C-alpha positions as CSV (number, residue, x, y, z in Angstrom):
1,X,-13.7,73.3,-10.7
2,X,-16.7,71.1,-10.4
3,X,-15.9,69.7,-13.8
4,X,-12.3,69.1,-12.8
5,X,-13.4,67.3,-9.6
6,X,-15.8,65.2,-11.6
7,X,-13.1,64.2,-14.0
8,X,-10.7,63.4,-11.2
9,X,-13.4,61.4,-9.4
10,X,-14.4,59.6,-12.5
11,X,-10.8,59.0,-13.4
12,X,-10.0,57.7,-9.9
13,X,-13.1,55.5,-9.9
14,X,-12.1,54.1,-13.3
15,X,-8.6,53.6,-12.1
16,X,-9.6,51.8,-8.9
17,X,-12.2,49.8,-10.8
18,X,-9.5,48.6,-13.2
19,X,-7.3,47.8,-10.3
20,X,-10.2,45.9,-8.7
21,X,-11.0,44.0,-11.8
22,X,-7.3,43.1,-12.3
23,X,-7.0,42.1,-8.7
24,X,-10.1,39.9,-8.8
25,X,-8.8,38.3,-12.0
26,X,-5.5,37.6,-10.2
27,X,-7.2,36.2,-7.1
28,X,-9.6,34.2,-9.3
29,X,-6.7,32.8,-11.3
30,X,-4.7,31.9,-8.1
31,X,-7.8,30.3,-6.6
32,X,-8.4,28.2,-9.7
33,X,-4.8,27.0,-9.6
34,X,-4.9,26.3,-5.9
35,X,-8.2,24.5,-5.9
36,X,-7.6,20.8,-6.7
37,X,-9.6,19.0,-9.4
38,X,-12.8,17.3,-8.1
39,X,-13.5,15.5,-11.4
40,X,-11.3,14.0,-14.1
41,X,-12.9,12.6,-17.3
42,X,-12.2,8.9,-17.7
43,X,-10.6,7.1,-20.6
44,X,-12.9,4.1,-20.1
45,X,-15.1,2.7,-17.4
46,X,-16.2,-0.8,-16.5
47,X,-19.2,-2.1,-14.6
48,X,-17.9,-4.2,-11.7
49,X,-21.2,-6.0,-11.1
50,X,-24.0,-7.6,-13.1
51,X,-27.6,-7.4,-11.9
52,X,-26.5,-4.7,-9.4
53,X,-25.0,-7.3,-7.0
54,X,-22.2,-5.9,-4.9
55,X,-19.7,-7.6,-2.5
56,X,-16.9,-6.7,-0.1
57,X,-13.9,-7.9,-2.1
58,X,-11.0,-5.5,-1.8
59,X,-7.9,-5.5,-3.9
60,X,-5.2,-3.7,-1.9
61,X,-2.4,-4.7,-4.3
62,X,-1.5,-2.8,-7.5
63,X,-2.4,-5.6,-9.8
64,X,-1.1,-4.2,-13.1
65,X,0.9,-6.4,-15.4
66,X,2.0,-4.9,-18.7
67,X,-1.3,-4.1,-20.5
68,X,-3.4,-6.0,-18.0
69,X,-5.3,-5.0,-14.8
70,X,-7.1,-7.3,-12.4
71,X,-10.3,-6.1,-10.6
72,X,-12.7,-7.7,-8.2
73,X,-16.1,-8.2,-9.8
74,X,-19.4,-10.1,-9.5
75,X,-21.6,-11.9,-12.0
76,X,-24.9,-12.4,-10.3
77,X,-25.8,-13.0,-6.6
78,X,-23.0,-14.7,-4.6
79,X,-20.9,-15.2,-7.7
80,X,-17.5,-13.5,-7.1
81,X,-14.7,-13.2,-9.6
82,X,-11.4,-11.5,-10.3
83,X,-11.5,-10.1,-13.9
84,X,-8.6,-9.2,-16.1
85,X,-9.1,-6.1,-18.4
86,X,-7.0,-4.6,-21.2
87,X,-5.7,-1.5,-19.4
88,X,-5.7,0.6,-22.6
89,X,-9.4,0.2,-23.5
90,X,-11.1,-1.6,-20.6
91,X,-12.0,-4.7,-22.6
92,X,-12.5,-7.9,-20.6
93,X,-9.8,-10.5,-21.3
94,X,-10.7,-13.2,-18.8
95,X,-12.3,-13.8,-15.4
96,X,-11.5,-16.4,-12.7
97,X,-13.2,-17.8,-9.6
98,X,-11.8,-21.3,-9.2
99,X,-11.9,-20.8,-5.4
100,X,-12.4,-23.3,-2.5
101,X,-15.2,-21.6,-0.6
102,X,-17.8,-20.0,-2.9
103,X,-19.9,-18.0,-2.2
104,X,-18.5,-16.9,1.1
105,X,-14.9,-16.5,0.0
106,X,-14.0,-12.9,-0.9
107,X,-11.0,-11.7,-3.0
108,X,-8.9,-9.9,-0.5
109,X,-5.5,-9.5,-2.1
110,X,-2.8,-7.4,-0.5
111,X,0.5,-9.2,-1.5
112,X,1.2,-11.4,-4.4
113,X,4.0,-13.1,-6.5
114,X,4.2,-12.5,-10.2
115,X,6.7,-14.5,-12.3
116,X,6.8,-15.7,-15.9
117,X,3.1,-15.0,-16.4
118,X,2.2,-16.8,-13.1
119,X,0.2,-14.9,-10.5
120,X,0.1,-16.3,-6.9
121,X,-1.7,-15.2,-3.8
122,X,-2.4,-16.8,-0.4
123,X,-5.6,-16.8,1.7
124,X,-5.2,-18.6,5.0
125,X,-4.7,-22.3,4.2
126,X,-5.6,-21.8,0.5
127,X,-2.9,-21.2,-2.1
128,X,-3.9,-20.0,-5.6
129,X,-1.8,-19.6,-8.7
130,X,-3.3,-18.3,-12.0
131,X,-1.9,-18.1,-15.5
132,X,-2.0,-14.5,-16.5
133,X,-2.1,-15.2,-20.2
134,X,-5.5,-16.9,-20.2
135,X,-6.9,-16.9,-16.7
136,X,-6.5,-20.7,-16.3
137,X,-5.7,-22.2,-12.9
138,X,-2.0,-23.2,-12.7
139,X,-2.6,-24.8,-9.3
140,X,-4.6,-24.5,-6.2
141,X,-3.8,-26.2,-2.9
142,X,-5.5,-26.4,0.5
143,X,-3.2,-27.2,3.3
144,X,-3.4,-27.5,7.1
145,X,-1.4,-24.4,8.0
146,X,-2.8,-20.9,7.8
147,X,-0.2,-18.7,6.3
148,X,0.0,-14.9,6.6
149,X,-1.1,-13.2,3.4
150,X,1.6,-10.5,3.8
151,X,4.7,-12.0,2.2
152,X,7.7,-10.9,0.1
153,X,8.8,-12.7,-3.0
154,X,11.7,-12.9,-5.4
155,X,11.3,-14.3,-8.9
156,X,9.3,-17.6,-8.4
157,X,9.9,-17.9,-4.6
158,X,7.4,-16.6,-2.0
159,X,8.2,-16.5,1.7
160,X,5.2,-17.2,3.9
161,X,4.7,-17.0,7.6
162,X,2.9,-19.7,9.6
163,X,2.9,-22.0,12.6
164,X,6.1,-24.1,12.9
165,X,7.2,-26.4,15.7
166,X,10.6,-25.5,17.3
167,X,12.1,-29.0,17.7
168,X,14.5,-27.7,20.5
169,X,11.7,-26.5,22.7
170,X,8.6,-28.2,21.3
171,X,6.9,-24.8,21.2
172,X,4.9,-23.6,18.2
173,X,6.1,-20.3,16.8
174,X,5.5,-18.2,13.8
175,X,8.1,-19.4,11.4
176,X,9.1,-18.9,7.8
177,X,8.2,-21.2,4.9
178,X,9.4,-21.0,1.3
179,X,7.1,-21.7,-1.7
180,X,8.0,-22.2,-5.4
181,X,5.0,-20.9,-7.3
182,X,6.1,-22.9,-10.4
183,X,5.0,-26.2,-8.7
184,X,3.3,-25.1,-5.5
185,X,5.8,-26.9,-3.2
186,X,6.0,-25.4,0.3
187,X,8.9,-26.3,2.6
188,X,9.9,-25.0,6.1
189,X,12.7,-22.5,5.8
190,X,13.6,-20.5,9.0
191,X,12.8,-20.3,12.7
192,X,13.0,-17.0,14.5
193,X,16.3,-16.7,16.4
194,X,15.0,-17.1,19.9
195,X,17.1,-18.4,22.7
196,X,15.6,-20.3,25.6
197,X,15.4,-17.3,27.9
198,X,12.9,-15.6,25.5
199,X,10.3,-18.3,26.0
200,X,9.7,-18.3,29.7
201,X,6.5,-16.3,29.2
202,X,5.4,-18.3,26.2
203,X,1.9,-17.9,24.8
204,X,0.9,-19.5,21.5
205,X,0.6,-17.1,18.7
206,X,2.6,-14.3,20.3
207,X,6.1,-15.4,19.4
208,X,7.8,-15.4,16.0
209,X,8.3,-13.5,12.8
210,X,5.8,-10.6,12.4
211,X,7.0,-9.2,9.0
212,X,9.8,-9.9,6.6
213,X,11.3,-8.1,3.5
214,X,13.6,-9.4,0.8
215,X,16.5,-7.4,-0.8
216,X,16.3,-6.5,-4.5
217,X,19.0,-9.1,-5.4
218,X,17.1,-11.9,-3.5
219,X,20.1,-12.6,-1.3
220,X,19.0,-11.2,2.1
221,X,15.9,-11.3,4.3
222,X,15.2,-8.4,6.7
223,X,13.2,-10.0,9.5
224,X,11.1,-8.5,12.4
225,X,10.2,-10.9,15.1
226,X,8.5,-10.5,18.5
227,X,7.7,-12.1,21.8
228,X,6.0,-11.0,25.1
229,X,7.8,-9.9,28.2
230,X,6.4,-10.7,31.7
231,X,4.2,-7.6,31.6
232,X,2.7,-8.6,28.3
233,X,4.5,-5.9,26.4
234,X,5.7,-6.7,22.9
235,X,9.4,-7.0,22.4
236,X,10.2,-6.5,18.7
237,X,13.6,-7.3,17.2
238,X,15.3,-6.8,13.9
239,X,17.5,-9.3,12.0
240,X,19.3,-9.7,8.7
241,X,19.5,-13.3,7.3
242,X,21.9,-14.2,4.4
243,X,20.0,-16.6,2.2
244,X,23.1,-17.6,0.1
245,X,25.3,-18.4,3.1
246,X,22.4,-19.6,5.3
247,X,23.5,-17.5,8.3
248,X,22.4,-14.5,10.3
249,X,24.4,-11.3,9.8
250,X,22.7,-10.0,12.9
251,X,19.4,-11.0,14.7
252,X,19.1,-9.2,18.0
253,X,18.5,-5.5,17.3
254,X,15.9,-4.3,19.8
255,X,13.4,-2.0,18.0
256,X,11.9,-0.3,21.0
257,X,13.6,1.1,24.1
258,X,10.3,1.4,25.9
259,X,8.2,-1.6,24.8
260,X,4.4,-1.4,25.0
261,X,1.5,-3.6,24.1
262,X,1.5,-2.1,20.6
263,X,5.2,-2.2,19.9
264,X,4.7,-4.6,17.0
265,X,5.9,-4.2,13.5
266,X,2.7,-3.9,11.6
267,X,3.9,-3.6,8.0
268,X,6.6,-5.2,5.8
269,X,9.9,-3.2,6.2
270,X,11.1,-1.2,3.2
271,X,14.7,-1.6,2.0
272,X,16.0,1.5,0.2
273,X,19.5,2.8,-0.4
274,X,21.3,0.5,2.1
275,X,18.7,1.4,4.8
276,X,15.8,-0.3,6.4
277,X,12.6,1.7,7.1
278,X,10.3,0.1,9.6
279,X,7.1,0.9,11.4
280,X,7.0,0.1,15.2
281,X,3.7,1.0,16.8
282,X,3.2,4.7,16.2
283,X,6.8,5.3,15.1
284,X,8.8,5.1,11.9
285,X,12.5,4.2,12.3
286,X,15.5,3.9,10.0
287,X,18.3,1.4,10.4
288,X,21.6,0.7,8.6
289,X,20.9,-2.4,6.4
290,X,24.4,-4.0,6.9
291,X,24.9,-3.4,10.6
292,X,21.4,-2.9,12.1
293,X,22.5,0.4,13.7
294,X,19.7,2.8,14.3
295,X,20.0,6.0,12.2
296,X,16.8,7.8,13.4
297,X,13.3,7.4,14.8
298,X,10.3,9.6,14.6
299,X,7.2,9.2,16.8
300,X,3.7,10.2,15.8
301,X,0.4,10.7,17.4
302,X,-1.1,7.7,15.7
303,X,-0.1,4.7,13.6
304,X,0.1,3.8,9.9
305,X,-1.9,0.6,9.9
306,X,-4.0,1.3,6.7
307,X,-2.1,3.5,4.2
308,X,1.4,2.9,5.6
309,X,4.3,4.6,4.0
310,X,6.5,4.3,0.9
311,X,10.0,5.5,-0.1
312,X,10.2,6.9,-3.6
313,X,12.6,9.3,-5.4
314,X,14.4,10.1,-2.1
315,X,11.3,10.9,-0.2
316,X,9.5,8.9,2.6
317,X,5.8,9.5,2.1
318,X,3.5,8.5,5.0
319,X,-0.3,8.8,5.5
320,X,-0.9,8.7,9.3
321,X,-4.1,7.8,11.1
322,X,-3.8,11.2,12.8
323,X,-5.2,12.7,9.5
324,X,-1.9,14.2,8.4
325,X,0.1,13.3,5.4
326,X,3.9,13.6,5.9
327,X,6.9,13.9,3.6
328,X,10.0,12.9,5.5
329,X,13.7,13.1,4.6
330,X,14.7,9.4,4.6
331,X,18.3,10.3,5.6
332,X,17.5,12.4,8.7
333,X,13.8,11.7,9.7
334,X,13.1,15.4,9.4
335,X,9.6,16.4,8.1
336,X,10.0,18.3,4.8
337,X,6.3,19.1,4.6
338,X,3.0,17.9,5.8
339,X,-0.6,18.4,4.6
340,X,-4.1,17.1,5.1
341,X,-4.3,13.3,4.9
342,X,-7.1,10.8,5.5
343,X,-7.6,8.0,7.9
344,X,-8.5,4.4,7.0
345,X,-7.2,5.0,3.5
346,X,-5.9,2.7,0.8
347,X,-2.2,1.9,0.3
348,X,-0.2,4.7,-1.4
349,X,0.4,4.7,-5.1
350,X,3.3,6.7,-6.6
351,X,3.7,7.8,-10.2
352,X,5.7,10.6,-11.8
353,X,6.0,12.8,-8.7
354,X,2.4,12.4,-7.6
355,X,1.2,10.2,-4.7
356,X,-2.4,8.9,-5.0
357,X,-4.7,7.2,-2.4
358,X,-8.3,6.6,-1.8
359,X,-9.3,8.2,1.5
360,X,-11.7,6.1,3.5
361,X,-12.5,8.8,6.1
362,X,-13.1,11.4,3.4
363,X,-14.5,9.2,0.6
364,X,-12.3,11.0,-1.9
365,X,-9.5,10.2,-4.3
366,X,-6.5,12.2,-3.2
367,X,-3.5,13.2,-5.3
368,X,-0.6,15.2,-3.9
369,X,2.5,16.7,-5.6
370,X,5.4,15.2,-3.6
371,X,7.7,18.1,-4.5
372,X,5.5,20.8,-3.1
373,X,3.0,19.1,-0.8
374,X,0.2,20.7,-2.8
375,X,-3.0,18.8,-3.6
376,X,-3.7,18.4,-7.4
377,X,-6.8,16.2,-7.1
378,X,-9.5,15.8,-4.5
379,X,-11.9,13.7,-6.7
380,X,-15.5,13.7,-5.4
381,X,-17.3,10.4,-5.5
382,X,-20.7,11.9,-6.3
383,X,-19.4,13.1,-9.7
384,X,-18.9,9.4,-10.5
385,X,-22.1,7.2,-10.4
386,X,-23.5,9.6,-7.8
387,X,-21.5,7.4,-5.4
388,X,-21.1,8.2,-1.7
389,X,-17.5,7.1,-1.6
390,X,-14.7,5.3,-3.4
391,X,-13.5,1.8,-2.7
392,X,-9.9,1.4,-1.4
393,X,-9.0,-0.4,-4.7
394,X,-6.7,2.0,-6.6
395,X,-4.1,1.3,-9.3
396,X,-1.4,3.2,-11.2
397,X,0.2,2.2,-14.4
398,X,3.3,3.9,-15.9
399,X,2.8,5.1,-19.5
400,X,5.0,4.6,-22.5
401,X,6.9,7.5,-24.1
402,X,4.6,10.4,-24.6
403,X,1.9,8.9,-22.3
404,X,1.5,10.2,-18.7
405,X,0.3,6.9,-17.4
406,X,-3.0,5.8,-15.9
407,X,-4.8,5.9,-12.6
408,X,-7.7,3.4,-12.0
409,X,-10.2,4.2,-9.3
410,X,-13.3,2.3,-8.2
411,X,-16.7,3.3,-6.9
412,X,-18.8,0.5,-5.5
413,X,-20.4,0.2,-8.9
414,X,-17.7,0.9,-11.6
415,X,-14.0,1.1,-12.3
416,X,-12.8,4.3,-14.0
417,X,-9.5,4.7,-15.9
418,X,-8.2,8.2,-15.7
419,X,-5.1,9.9,-17.3
420,X,-2.5,10.4,-14.6
421,X,-2.0,14.0,-13.5
422,X,1.5,14.2,-15.0
């Protein structure tokens, strides 16, 4: 009997031990799949500074052109450059710093125009256009008007926002200018569609276009403009201007039913599938492109001033300053999923079903599968250069057939080219 009990006990222990081992293996396997990667080996890396000199230049734009990538670098104390690398091997192709105000002028590039190997960006009163083939200066101009560096473009035409005198009222408003980057010529183009009743509470710098977008065919401008009411609340309105026929399709769509001091349009609207997606204060709203009719609006606890939002493959992806990352149905405004985000983060980059961003509040590189909402990367900066954080500069480049593409991340010291997740 004792022998039988022993055999039973031993058999039971062995059975439960096997179950435990199998269960641990399953749990371990699941955990390994669930835990996002904290380090990805680089294809190449490039030192951003010589002599250890660092600076605060930030490239918010995805400056990838065929096989080229442009980074902010230094070459000794107070000597700032943008440097062009071969994206496949990290080899330096050229560097450029033909700027008006060295050593105090930083490279802070968010929006740009690229046409026929010409690269244009604007900094206040300073206009710069560079030949991408060899890094030579195509032109540089310093004017008297400070233009907003957030601008849309179509082919060689960039639309800039800056002070403009309304000849009917004599008031200075934020109007729209048009530049041809082939020759650097800037001409006044469009005034915001105020009528005289809007301007009774006029304050310089508070009236005019706040953000504009251009349609893919270059024929229409989506415009957001604003003015103050008598309580100093911001009244923002939406318009659609037909460039070809030189007329407004509509220009008086009120964007907030309850205007507040922060009811401004902070980012360039997104045009996608005959709809306009626009950020008003702490809300994201969707409007019919052709009529201006509101389709939906969703309010959030905080705004989207840093990362903003994008619309890709039928998904609206938004990284909110409330620390939550949202995937929203662009047709209904319903939240499909949400997960951990990060405040004060870089703009969002999308490639092959993955959204990437550099999280300022976390110091990590984040990568999220947009179909599932699951994290696939949370890259830790201390595994690269023993850095304490990553810069907001982050790039993605689509690959050729058989190549997943590339993601370029930056610590304060170096740039690393990583294979894309998928």
